[in-house]
N, C-alpha and C positions, 0 to 999 in steps of 0.2 A: 504494500498499500505505500501511496506517495501522499505527504502531508504537505500543504501549503501554509507557511505560519508568515506572519508579518511580525518584524521586531523593530522597535524604535532605536536605531543605532546613534541617537544623541543622548543618550542616557548611560550613565556608569554600568546598569544593569543591563542593558541591551548589547553593551560592547564586550561585557565579559559573557552573554552568552553566544556571541558571535565568534569570540576568540575560541571558546571551548568548541563550538560546532566545527570550526576549521580544522581541529584534529583529525576529524573523522571524515577525510577526503574520499574513502571509498564507498562511503553510503551516503554523504551530504553533499549536495551541490548548491552552488549558488548560481542564480540567473541574472545576467546583466538585462536590464530591458534594452540598452542598445543593442544588443545582440538579438534577444527573442523578439525583438518589435512589439512587446507587450507593454503598454506603458502603466505606471502605477497611476492610481485614483489621482485626479487633480494635477496631473503631469502636465506641461505644457514646454514647446520646444523653445529655443531663445526667439526664432522667428514669431511664432505664434503670441509669444509674449509682447514683441517689441509693436506687432501688428494691433492687439488690443491696446496697448497703451496709446499709440497713436490715435486710434480710433476714439479712444475716451477724450483724448485732449482735443481733438477737433469738435466733438460735441459739447465741451466745456468751453471752449472760445467763441463757439456759436451762440451758447446760451448767454455768456457776458456779453457779446455785441450787442443782443435784441435788447439789454437791459439800459 
C-alpha cells in the first residue's frame, strides 16, 4: 500500500520527520512537483503570480482613476 502524507517542513517536528524518513530510501520516495507535474494545493508558477499581480494592479489603478 502507498500512503500520501503531507508534512510541514517549516516546523522543527516536520524537519525531524523528513530527516528520519530519508534514511529509508528503499521504501520511502519523495516526489518533486516539478518532476511529476502535480502541483501542490494553491501552488502558482512565477509567471502565473506576475500575471495575477499585474491584473490586480490594473484594476486598482482603474478604480483610483474613477474616484
